[in-house]
LUMKOL-197548 format. One record per atom (N, C-alpha, C): residue in one letter; atom name; x, y, z. Coordinates in Angstrom, 2 decimals. Layout:
N
  r   a     east    north       up
  A  CA        X        Y        Z
...
//
This chain:
65
  r   a     east    north       up
  X   N    59.34    21.35   111.14
  X  CA    59.59    21.31   109.72
  X   C    58.53    22.09   108.94
  X   N    57.31    22.12   109.47
  X  CA    56.22    22.82   108.79
  X   C    56.49    24.32   108.74
  X   N    57.07    24.87   109.81
  X  CA    57.37    26.31   109.84
  X   C    58.45    26.64   108.82
  X   N    59.42    25.74   108.66
  X  CA    60.48    25.96   107.69
  X   C    59.92    25.97   106.27
  X   N    59.03    25.02   105.99
  X  CA    58.40    24.96   104.66
  X   C    57.55    26.20   104.41
  X   N    56.83    26.63   105.44
  X  CA    55.98    27.82   105.31
  X   C    56.85    29.06   105.06
  X   N    57.97    29.15   105.76
  X  CA    58.86    30.29   105.57
  X   C    59.44    30.29   104.15
  X   N    59.84    29.12   103.68
  X  CA    60.38    29.03   102.32
  X   C    59.32    29.41   101.29
  X   N    58.10    28.97   101.50
  X  CA    57.01    29.31   100.58
  X   C    56.77    30.81   100.56
  X   N    56.79    31.42   101.74
  X  CA    56.58    32.87   101.83
  X   C    57.71    33.63   101.14
  X   N    58.94    33.17   101.34
  X  CA    60.08    33.83   100.71
  X   C    59.99    33.69    99.19
  X   N    59.66    32.52    98.70
  X  CA    59.55    32.31    97.26
  X   C    58.44    33.16    96.65
  X   N    57.30    33.25    97.34
  X  CA    56.21    34.07    96.81
  X   C    56.60    35.54    96.82
  X   N    57.35    35.96    97.85
  X  CA    57.80    37.34    97.91
  X   C    58.78    37.63    96.78
  X   N    59.70    36.72    96.52
  X  CA    60.65    36.89    95.43
  X   C    59.95    36.96    94.08
  X   N    58.93    36.14    93.90
  X  CA    58.16    36.15    92.65
  X   C    57.49    37.51    92.47
  X   N    56.90    38.02    93.54
  X  CA    56.25    39.33    93.50
  X   C    57.27    40.42    93.17
  X   N    58.46    40.33    93.77
  X  CA    59.51    41.32    93.50
  X   C    59.93    41.29    92.03
  X   N    60.07    40.10    91.46
  X  CA    60.44    39.99    90.05
  X   C    59.37    40.61    89.15
  X   N    58.10    40.37    89.49
  X  CA    57.01    40.94    88.70
  X   C    57.05    42.47    88.78
  X   N    57.23    42.98    89.98
  X  CA    57.28    44.44    90.16
  X   C    58.50    45.04    89.47
  X   N    59.63    44.34    89.51
  X  CA    60.83    44.81    88.85
  X   C    60.63    44.89    87.34
  X   N    59.96    43.90    86.77
  X  CA    59.69    43.91    85.33
  X   C    58.76    45.07    84.96
  X   N    57.73    45.29    85.78
  X  CA    56.81    46.40    85.51
  X   C    57.56    47.74    85.59
  X   N    58.43    47.88    86.58
  X  CA    59.20    49.11    86.73
  X   C    60.11    49.30    85.52
  X   N    60.77    48.24    85.08
  X  CA    61.65    48.31    83.92
  X   C    60.86    48.72    82.67
  X   N    59.67    48.16    82.50
  X  CA    58.84    48.51    81.34
  X   C    58.43    49.98    81.38
  X   N    58.07    50.48    82.58
  X  CA    57.69    51.89    82.70
  X   C    58.86    52.80    82.40
  X   N    60.05    52.45    82.89
  X  CA    61.24    53.26    82.63
  X   C    61.54    53.28    81.14
  X   N    61.42    52.15    80.48
  X  CA    61.67    52.08    79.03
  X   C    60.67    52.97    78.28
  X   N    59.41    52.94    78.70
  X  CA    58.39    53.77    78.06
  X   C    58.71    55.26    78.24
  X   N    59.12    55.63    79.44
  X  CA    59.46    57.03    79.71
  X   C    60.68    57.44    78.90
  X   N    61.66    56.54    78.76
  X  CA    62.84    56.82    77.94
  X   C    62.45    57.13    76.50
  X   N    61.54    56.34    75.95
  X  CA    61.10    56.55    74.57
  X   C    60.38    57.89    74.43
  X   N    59.58    58.25    75.42
  X  CA    58.88    59.53    75.38
  X   C    59.87    60.69    75.45
  X   N    60.89    60.56    76.28
  X  CA    61.90    61.62    76.40
  X   C    62.65    61.79    75.09
  X   N    63.01    60.67    74.45
  X  CA    63.71    60.75    73.17
  X   C    62.85    61.46    72.13
  X   N    61.56    61.17    72.13
  X  CA    60.65    61.81    71.17
  X   C    60.58    63.32    71.44
  X   N    60.47    63.69    72.70
  X  CA    60.40    65.12    73.06
  X   C    61.70    65.82    72.68
  X   N    62.85    65.16    72.88
  X  CA    64.13    65.76    72.49
  X   C    64.16    66.03    70.99
  X   N    63.71    65.08    70.19
  X  CA    63.70    65.28    68.74
  X   C    62.82    66.47    68.37
  X   N    61.64    66.55    68.99
  X  CA    60.72    67.65    68.69
  X   C    61.36    68.98    69.06
  X   N    62.02    69.05    70.21
  X  CA    62.64    70.30    70.65
  X   C    63.78    70.71    69.72
  X   N    64.57    69.74    69.26
  X  CA    65.67    70.06    68.34
  X   C    65.12    70.60    67.01
  X   N    64.07    69.98    66.52
  X  CA    63.45    70.44    65.27
  X   C    62.89    71.85    65.45
  X   N    62.21    72.09    66.57
  X  CA    61.65    73.43    66.83
  X   C    62.75    74.48    66.92
  X   N    63.85    74.14    67.58
  X  CA    64.96    75.09    67.69
  X   C    65.53    75.40    66.30
  X   N    65.66    74.39    65.46
  X  CA    66.15    74.60    64.10
  X   C    65.25    75.50    63.30
  X   N    63.95    75.27    63.42
  X  CA    62.99    76.10    62.69
  X   C    63.04    77.54    63.18
  X   N    63.14    77.72    64.49
  X  CA    63.23    79.08    65.04
  X   C    64.49    79.78    64.56
  X   N    65.62    79.07    64.57
  X  CA    66.87    79.68    64.09
  X   C    66.77    80.06    62.62
  X   N    66.19    79.19    61.83
  X  CA    66.04    79.49    60.41
  X   C    65.12    80.70    60.21
  X   N    64.04    80.76    60.97
  X  CA    63.13    81.90    60.87
  X   C    63.78    83.19    61.29
  X   N    64.53    83.14    62.38
  X  CA    65.21    84.35    62.85
  X   C    66.27    84.80    61.84
  X   N    66.98    83.84    61.25
  X  CA    67.99    84.19    60.25
  X   C    67.34    84.85    59.04
  X   N    66.20    84.35    58.63
  X  CA    65.53    84.95    57.46
  X   C    65.03    86.36    57.79
  X   N    64.56    86.57    58.99
  X  CA    64.12    87.92    59.38
  X   C    65.30    88.87    59.41
  X   N    66.43    88.43    59.94
  X  CA    67.63    89.26    59.99
  X   C    68.10    89.60    58.57
  X   N    68.09    88.61    57.69
  X  CA    68.50    88.86    56.31
  X   C    67.56    89.84    55.62
  X   N    66.27    89.75    55.87
  X  CA    65.31    90.70    55.29
  X   C    65.55    92.10    55.79
  X   N    65.84    92.22    57.09
  X  CA    66.11    93.55    57.66
  X   C    67.40    94.12    57.10
  X   N    68.42    93.28    56.92
  X  CA    69.68    93.76    56.36
  X   C    69.53    94.16    54.91
  X   N    68.61    93.52    54.20
  X  CA    68.34    93.86    52.80
  X   C    67.76    95.25    52.67
  X   N    66.96    95.67    53.67
  X  CA    66.30    96.97    53.60
  X   C    67.27    98.10    53.92
  X   N    68.39    97.78    54.52
  X  CA    69.34    98.84    54.89
  X   C    70.13    99.28    53.69
//
């Protein structure tokens, strides 16, 4: 009976460790998701600014013709 209790204790401690690691992994993934969303916003804004700048340069060149 002692071996059975020891096995159950080991399994429970292993499950507890797995839950802790799963939560840490979930938190890291959530953090990375937020960083990716921020980078996407920055890239979209940069692309918009570049397009606006290029359009203004094209319009200036067309004005000189």
